[in-house]
C-alpha positions as CSV (number, residue, x, y, z in Angstrom):
1,X,0.0,0.0,0.0
2,X,2.8,2.5,0.9
3,X,4.5,1.8,-2.4
4,X,1.3,2.3,-4.3
5,X,0.5,5.7,-2.7
6,X,4.0,7.1,-3.0
7,X,3.4,9.0,-6.3
8,X,0.4,10.6,-4.8
9,X,2.4,11.9,-1.9
10,X,4.9,13.8,-4.0
11,X,5.2,17.3,-2.7
12,X,3.8,20.3,-4.5
13,X,7.3,21.7,-5.0
14,X,8.2,18.7,-7.3
15,X,10.6,19.9,-10.0
16,X,9.4,17.3,-12.5
17,X,6.4,19.5,-13.6
18,X,8.1,22.9,-13.7
19,X,8.5,25.3,-16.7
20,X,10.2,28.7,-16.6
21,X,9.7,30.9,-14.7
22,X,10.7,28.7,-11.8
23,X,8.3,30.1,-9.2
24,X,5.3,27.9,-8.6
25,X,2.3,28.6,-6.3
26,X,1.2,26.3,-3.6
27,X,-2.5,25.9,-4.4
28,X,-3.3,26.0,-0.6
29,X,-2.1,29.6,-0.4
30,X,-4.5,32.3,-1.6
31,X,-2.6,34.8,-3.7
32,X,-5.7,36.5,-5.2
33,X,-5.2,40.3,-5.4
34,X,-7.0,42.0,-2.6
35,X,-7.7,45.0,-4.9
36,X,-9.5,42.9,-7.5
37,X,-12.8,44.5,-8.7
38,X,-16.0,43.1,-7.3
39,X,-17.8,40.7,-9.6
40,X,-21.0,38.7,-9.0
41,X,-20.3,35.2,-7.6
42,X,-22.5,32.2,-8.0
43,X,-22.6,30.4,-4.6
44,X,-24.9,27.5,-5.3
45,X,-26.8,25.8,-8.1
46,X,-29.7,23.4,-8.0
47,X,-31.0,21.7,-11.1
48,X,-34.0,19.3,-11.3
49,X,-35.2,17.2,-14.2
50,X,-32.6,18.4,-16.7
51,X,-31.3,15.3,-18.6
52,X,-29.3,13.3,-16.1
53,X,-29.5,16.1,-13.5
54,X,-32.6,14.8,-11.7
55,X,-31.8,16.7,-8.6
56,X,-28.2,18.0,-8.5
57,X,-27.0,20.5,-5.9
58,X,-23.6,22.3,-6.0
59,X,-23.1,24.3,-2.9
60,X,-20.5,26.8,-1.7
61,X,-19.0,27.3,-5.2
62,X,-15.7,29.0,-5.4
63,X,-14.4,31.6,-7.9
64,X,-12.6,28.7,-9.7
65,X,-14.7,25.5,-9.8
66,X,-13.5,22.4,-11.6
67,X,-15.7,19.4,-12.4
68,X,-14.3,15.9,-12.7
69,X,-16.0,12.6,-13.4
70,X,-16.1,9.6,-15.8
71,X,-17.4,10.0,-19.3
72,X,-21.2,10.4,-19.2
73,X,-21.2,11.5,-15.5
74,X,-22.9,14.8,-16.4
75,X,-20.1,17.4,-16.6
76,X,-21.1,18.6,-20.0
77,X,-24.7,18.7,-18.9
78,X,-23.9,21.0,-16.0
79,X,-21.9,23.1,-18.5
80,X,-25.0,23.1,-20.8
81,X,-27.2,24.3,-18.0
82,X,-25.4,27.6,-18.0
83,X,-25.5,27.8,-21.8
84,X,-29.2,27.1,-21.7
85,X,-30.0,29.7,-19.1
86,X,-28.0,32.3,-21.0
87,X,-29.7,31.5,-24.3
88,X,-33.1,31.8,-22.6
89,X,-32.2,35.4,-21.9
90,X,-30.5,36.2,-25.2
91,X,-32.5,34.3,-27.9
92,X,-35.6,33.3,-25.9
93,X,-36.9,30.2,-24.3
94,X,-38.4,28.6,-27.4
95,X,-35.2,28.8,-29.4
96,X,-33.1,27.6,-26.5
97,X,-35.4,24.6,-26.2
98,X,-35.5,23.9,-29.9
99,X,-31.7,23.7,-30.1
100,X,-31.9,20.8,-27.6
101,X,-34.9,18.9,-28.9
102,X,-37.4,20.6,-26.7
103,X,-38.6,19.4,-23.3
104,X,-39.2,15.8,-24.4
105,X,-35.4,15.5,-24.9
106,X,-34.4,17.6,-21.9
107,X,-36.6,16.2,-19.2
108,X,-35.0,13.5,-17.1
109,X,-36.0,10.0,-18.3
110,X,-38.6,8.5,-16.1
111,X,-39.3,11.8,-14.3
112,X,-42.4,14.0,-14.2
113,X,-42.7,17.7,-13.3
114,X,-41.1,20.9,-14.6
115,X,-37.4,21.6,-15.2
116,X,-36.3,23.7,-12.3
117,X,-33.2,25.9,-11.9
118,X,-32.3,27.7,-8.7
119,X,-29.3,30.0,-8.7
120,X,-27.9,31.8,-5.6
121,X,-25.4,34.6,-6.0
122,X,-24.1,37.8,-4.6
123,X,-23.6,40.9,-6.7
124,X,-20.5,41.7,-4.7
125,X,-18.8,40.5,-1.4
126,X,-20.9,41.2,1.7
127,X,-24.0,42.0,-0.2
128,X,-27.3,40.1,0.3
129,X,-27.6,36.6,-1.1
130,X,-30.0,36.7,-4.1
131,X,-31.9,33.7,-5.3
132,X,-33.3,33.2,-8.8
133,X,-35.8,30.4,-9.3
134,X,-37.1,29.3,-12.7
135,X,-39.5,26.4,-13.4
136,X,-40.3,25.4,-17.0
137,X,-42.9,23.0,-18.4
138,X,-45.0,22.3,-21.5
139,X,-48.7,22.6,-22.1
140,X,-50.4,21.5,-25.4
141,X,-47.0,21.2,-27.0
142,X,-45.9,24.8,-26.1
143,X,-43.4,25.8,-23.5
144,X,-44.5,27.8,-20.5
145,X,-42.8,29.3,-17.5
146,X,-44.7,27.8,-14.6
147,X,-42.9,29.9,-12.0
148,X,-40.2,32.5,-11.9
149,X,-39.1,34.5,-8.9
150,X,-36.2,36.6,-7.8
151,X,-35.6,37.4,-4.2
152,X,-33.1,38.3,-1.5
153,X,-32.7,38.2,2.2
154,X,-31.2,41.4,3.6
155,X,-31.2,40.0,7.1
156,X,-27.7,38.7,7.9
157,X,-29.3,36.1,10.2
158,X,-31.0,34.5,7.3
159,X,-34.7,33.6,6.8
160,X,-37.1,33.3,3.8
161,X,-36.1,35.5,0.8
162,X,-38.4,38.4,-0.1
163,X,-39.6,37.9,-3.7
164,X,-39.3,41.3,-5.4
165,X,-40.2,39.5,-8.7
166,X,-42.8,36.8,-8.5
167,X,-44.5,35.5,-11.7
168,X,-46.6,32.5,-12.5
169,X,-47.6,31.7,-16.1
170,X,-46.9,35.2,-17.4
171,X,-48.4,37.3,-14.7
172,X,-47.2,38.5,-11.3
173,X,-45.8,41.3,-9.3
174,X,-42.5,43.3,-9.3
175,X,-41.1,45.7,-6.7
176,X,-38.9,48.4,-8.2
177,X,-36.0,50.4,-6.8
178,X,-32.4,49.9,-5.8
179,X,-33.4,48.2,-2.5
180,X,-36.8,46.5,-3.0
181,X,-38.4,45.7,0.3
182,X,-41.5,44.0,1.6
183,X,-43.0,47.4,2.6
184,X,-42.6,48.8,-0.9
185,X,-45.4,48.9,-3.5
186,X,-46.1,45.7,-5.4
187,X,-46.8,46.4,-9.1
188,X,-49.0,44.0,-11.0
189,X,-47.7,43.1,-14.4
190,X,-48.7,40.8,-17.2
191,X,-46.4,39.6,-20.0
192,X,-47.5,39.1,-23.6
193,X,-46.9,35.4,-23.4
194,X,-46.3,32.7,-20.7
195,X,-43.1,31.7,-22.4
196,X,-41.4,35.0,-21.8
197,X,-39.0,35.4,-18.9
198,X,-40.1,38.1,-16.5
199,X,-36.5,38.9,-15.4
200,X,-35.3,39.2,-19.0
201,X,-38.3,41.5,-19.9
202,X,-38.4,43.7,-16.8
203,X,-34.7,43.8,-16.5
204,X,-34.5,46.1,-19.6
205,X,-36.3,48.9,-17.6
206,X,-34.2,51.3,-15.6
207,X,-36.7,51.4,-12.8
208,X,-35.8,47.7,-11.9
209,X,-32.0,47.9,-11.3
210,X,-31.8,44.7,-9.2
211,X,-33.6,42.8,-11.9
212,X,-31.5,44.5,-14.6
213,X,-28.3,43.5,-12.8
214,X,-29.3,39.8,-13.0
215,X,-30.2,40.1,-16.7
216,X,-26.9,41.7,-17.5
217,X,-25.1,39.0,-15.5
218,X,-26.7,36.0,-17.2
219,X,-26.6,37.5,-20.7
220,X,-22.9,38.2,-20.3
221,X,-21.9,34.6,-19.4
222,X,-19.2,33.2,-21.7
223,X,-19.1,29.4,-22.5
224,X,-16.1,28.3,-24.6
225,X,-16.5,25.7,-27.3
226,X,-13.3,26.6,-29.1
227,X,-11.3,24.3,-31.4
228,X,-7.9,24.8,-32.9
229,X,-9.3,24.4,-36.4
230,X,-11.6,27.4,-35.9
231,X,-8.8,29.6,-34.9
232,X,-7.0,29.1,-38.2
233,X,-9.3,31.1,-40.4
234,X,-8.8,34.5,-42.0
235,X,-11.8,36.7,-40.9
236,X,-12.5,40.1,-42.2
237,X,-10.3,42.7,-40.6
238,X,-11.7,44.7,-37.7
239,X,-11.0,44.7,-34.0
240,X,-13.3,42.6,-31.8
241,X,-13.3,42.9,-28.0
242,X,-14.1,39.3,-27.1
243,X,-13.2,35.9,-28.4
244,X,-16.2,34.1,-29.9
245,X,-17.3,30.8,-28.3
246,X,-15.7,28.8,-31.2
247,X,-12.5,31.0,-31.3
248,X,-13.0,31.8,-35.0
249,X,-12.3,35.6,-34.4
250,X,-8.9,35.1,-32.7
251,X,-7.1,37.3,-35.2
252,X,-9.6,40.1,-34.5
253,X,-9.1,39.8,-30.8
254,X,-5.3,40.1,-31.2
255,X,-5.9,43.2,-33.4
256,X,-8.1,44.7,-30.7
257,X,-5.6,44.1,-28.0
258,X,-2.8,45.5,-30.1
259,X,-4.8,48.7,-30.8
260,X,-6.6,49.2,-27.5
261,X,-4.6,47.3,-24.8
262,X,-1.0,46.9,-26.0
263,X,0.3,46.3,-22.5
264,X,-2.2,43.5,-21.9
265,X,-1.2,42.0,-25.2
266,X,2.5,42.2,-24.2
267,X,1.6,40.4,-20.9
268,X,-0.4,37.7,-22.8
269,X,2.4,37.1,-25.3
270,X,5.0,37.1,-22.4
271,X,3.1,34.2,-20.8
272,X,2.7,32.4,-24.1
273,X,6.4,32.6,-25.0
274,X,7.4,31.3,-21.5
275,X,5.0,28.3,-22.1
276,X,6.2,27.8,-25.7
277,X,9.9,28.8,-25.5
278,X,10.6,28.9,-29.2
279,X,7.7,31.2,-29.9
280,X,8.8,34.8,-30.3
281,X,5.7,36.8,-31.5
282,X,2.1,36.7,-32.7
283,X,0.7,39.3,-35.1
284,X,-2.5,40.0,-36.9
285,X,-1.9,41.7,-40.3
286,X,-4.5,43.1,-42.7
287,X,-4.3,41.6,-46.2
288,X,-5.1,43.7,-49.4
289,X,-8.5,41.9,-49.7
290,X,-9.5,43.1,-46.2
291,X,-9.0,39.8,-44.4
292,X,-7.0,39.4,-41.3
293,X,-4.0,37.1,-41.2
294,X,-2.7,35.6,-38.0
295,X,1.0,34.8,-38.0
296,X,3.2,33.0,-35.6
297,X,7.0,33.8,-35.4
298,X,9.1,31.1,-33.9
299,X,12.9,30.8,-33.5
300,X,15.3,30.5,-35.2
301,X,13.4,31.4,-38.4
302,X,13.1,34.9,-39.6
303,X,9.8,34.6,-41.4
304,X,6.6,33.8,-39.4
305,X,4.3,31.0,-40.4
306,X,0.6,31.4,-41.0
307,X,-1.7,30.3,-38.2
308,X,-3.1,27.5,-40.4
309,X,0.3,25.9,-40.3
310,X,0.9,26.4,-36.5
311,X,0.5,23.7,-34.0
312,X,-2.9,23.0,-32.5
313,X,-1.6,23.3,-29.0
314,X,0.0,26.7,-29.6
315,X,-3.3,28.1,-31.1
316,X,-5.4,26.7,-28.3
317,X,-3.1,28.1,-25.6
318,X,-3.2,31.5,-27.3
319,X,-7.0,31.4,-27.4
320,X,-7.3,30.4,-23.7
321,X,-4.9,33.2,-22.7
322,X,-7.0,35.6,-24.8
323,X,-10.0,34.6,-22.6
324,X,-8.1,34.7,-19.3
325,X,-6.4,38.0,-20.1
326,X,-9.5,39.7,-21.4
327,X,-9.1,43.4,-20.2
328,X,-12.9,43.4,-19.4
329,X,-13.7,39.8,-18.8
330,X,-17.2,38.3,-18.7
331,X,-18.5,37.8,-15.2
332,X,-18.8,34.1,-15.7
333,X,-16.6,31.9,-17.9
334,X,-17.0,28.2,-18.7
335,X,-14.2,26.1,-20.3
336,X,-14.6,22.5,-21.3
337,X,-11.6,20.1,-21.2
338,X,-8.8,22.7,-21.8
339,X,-6.2,19.8,-21.8
340,X,-7.2,18.7,-25.3
341,X,-4.2,19.2,-27.6
342,X,-2.0,20.8,-24.9
343,X,1.2,19.2,-23.6
344,X,0.6,17.8,-20.1
345,X,3.4,20.0,-18.6
346,X,1.5,23.1,-19.7
347,X,-1.6,22.2,-17.7
348,X,-0.3,23.0,-14.1
349,X,0.6,26.5,-15.5
350,X,-2.8,26.8,-17.2
351,X,-4.5,26.0,-13.9
352,X,-2.5,28.8,-12.2
353,X,-3.6,31.2,-15.0
354,X,-7.2,30.2,-14.3
355,X,-6.8,30.9,-10.6
356,X,-5.3,34.3,-11.4
357,X,-8.2,35.1,-13.8
358,X,-10.7,34.1,-11.1
359,X,-9.9,37.2,-9.2
360,X,-11.7,39.1,-12.0
361,X,-14.3,36.6,-13.1
362,X,-15.8,33.3,-12.0
363,X,-14.6,30.2,-13.8
364,X,-16.1,26.8,-14.2
365,X,-13.8,24.2,-15.9
366,X,-14.4,20.5,-16.8
367,X,-11.4,18.3,-17.1
368,X,-10.0,14.8,-17.3
369,X,-6.4,15.8,-16.6
370,X,-4.7,15.0,-13.3
371,X,-1.9,17.5,-14.2
372,X,-4.5,20.3,-14.2
373,X,-6.1,19.0,-11.0
374,X,-2.7,18.9,-9.2
375,X,-2.7,22.6,-8.9
376,X,-6.2,22.9,-7.4
377,X,-7.6,23.1,-3.8
378,X,-10.1,20.6,-2.4
379,X,-12.9,23.1,-2.1
380,X,-12.5,23.9,-5.9
381,X,-12.9,20.3,-7.1
382,X,-16.3,18.6,-7.6
383,X,-16.5,15.0,-8.7
384,X,-19.6,14.1,-10.6
385,X,-20.9,10.5,-10.8
386,X,-24.1,8.5,-11.5
387,X,-26.0,7.0,-8.6
388,X,-27.6,3.6,-8.7
389,X,-30.7,5.1,-10.5
390,X,-28.5,6.6,-13.2
391,X,-28.8,10.2,-12.0
392,X,-25.9,12.6,-11.7
393,X,-24.7,13.4,-8.2
394,X,-21.8,15.6,-7.1
395,X,-19.4,15.6,-4.1
396,X,-16.7,18.1,-3.4
397,X,-13.2,16.8,-2.6
398,X,-13.2,18.8,0.6
399,X,-15.7,16.4,2.1
400,X,-13.7,13.2,1.2
401,X,-12.0,12.1,4.4
402,X,-9.3,9.8,2.8
403,X,-8.3,12.2,0.1
404,X,-8.2,15.1,2.6
405,X,-5.9,13.1,4.9
406,X,-3.5,12.5,2.1
407,X,-3.7,16.1,0.8
408,X,-2.8,17.4,4.3
409,X,0.2,15.2,4.2
410,X,1.4,16.9,1.0
411,X,-0.3,14.8,-1.7
412,X,-1.5,16.4,-4.9
413,X,-5.1,16.1,-5.8
414,X,-4.4,14.8,-9.3
415,X,-2.2,12.0,-8.1
416,X,-4.8,11.1,-5.4
417,X,-7.4,11.0,-8.0
418,X,-5.4,8.7,-10.2
419,X,-4.7,6.4,-7.2
420,X,-8.5,6.0,-6.8
421,X,-8.5,7.8,-3.4
422,X,-11.6,9.9,-4.2
423,X,-14.8,8.5,-2.7
424,X,-16.7,8.6,-6.0
425,X,-16.3,9.0,-9.7
426,X,-13.9,6.1,-10.5
427,X,-14.6,5.1,-14.2
428,X,-13.6,1.5,-13.4
429,X,-16.4,1.2,-10.9
430,X,-20.0,0.5,-11.7
431,X,-22.3,3.5,-11.4
432,X,-23.6,4.1,-7.9
433,X,-21.0,2.0,-6.1
434,X,-18.4,3.3,-3.7
435,X,-14.8,3.4,-4.8
436,X,-14.0,1.6,-1.5
437,X,-16.6,-1.2,-1.8
438,X,-13.9,-3.9,-2.1
439,X,-11.8,-2.8,0.8
440,X,-13.0,-5.7,3.0
441,X,-11.9,-8.1,0.4
442,X,-8.3,-6.9,0.4
443,X,-8.3,-4.9,-2.8
444,X,-5.9,-2.4,-1.4
445,X,-8.4,0.5,-1.5
């Protein structure tokens, strides 16, 4: 047993995973800048009847949250929950449902009742906890919003949230103002249709600033689905502030940073050249036909190469850094499996870049890489798994006694994960069974 656990007990200062510069951060030490701007933080999420998420609760979420789990455990489904909610606000409920096969494909198999989402967040530290509740169903083949409310509890001792937006089937009340309170006037409102979101509609009015704040928050979420191939194109010239979800406007973002934030671009390229030592520069040049050409300069050659001939890993790392070093980042960023096409030794560094960015935004990342997980803290890592009924459940590593005992002795989370020392989520175990089910039979776990 001791020999088997030895790799997991390697100290976090191990030289085998370092790249220049030599300084590495112990993930147990919080180095987040105390002067970081206040951004909204999601503290908990509950989802019911959404595909395999029959009743999933993620509590006490951190600025950087990472989801692990076997294939099919529900990581991408959690990711899609955020995409779905954002689309409900940006393109409308009907289109968001149509893109996913409507409710008959979204509703948990074998389950009845509406799809329910409950999000708890704070607009800034030490501000009241706000709860957004949304329940969706279908009647006579058409989607309806069964219930939608937004509330907060301004009493630090807790209690039932006061609903300053409370709608059912397209009708309800709203309390306006900066600090809506139970003593304020309740205004009756009716929407044109029962498939319209009250928060999205009312949030466009200046007299509902708290409602508008949630609308801006959700519509601004950024979910990354980028691929290296999409970054190789030659889009029309023109600076663009934010990387698209697929990454196909990467040259435009480089142009924007060069023109508007040259110091930020220098910082980004400095990080990139340390991670890819032979790389010297990245440039976006306008061609005579008006298209934008992304070029990569690497040593020892004098002439740069076109992005379409650059390595997948270099382009993906450049795209991720463009997200993480965004001068005005989205308030919530989701990244799926960033390890794809990247060298394993780059992943601990990328995890540290994510933690640095989490001082200015909230990040959710899915991964299968122990190298990425090695740089994380137990409260940041959630393991998803299917229970005996086939439904997704989640458990934070901080609540796993065996893993925590090893971690406190100096073990890295990624190594502990590979050793099978997490309570759940082992892909070699049948769904719903404990990782330690064979311990009494001398399996060594």
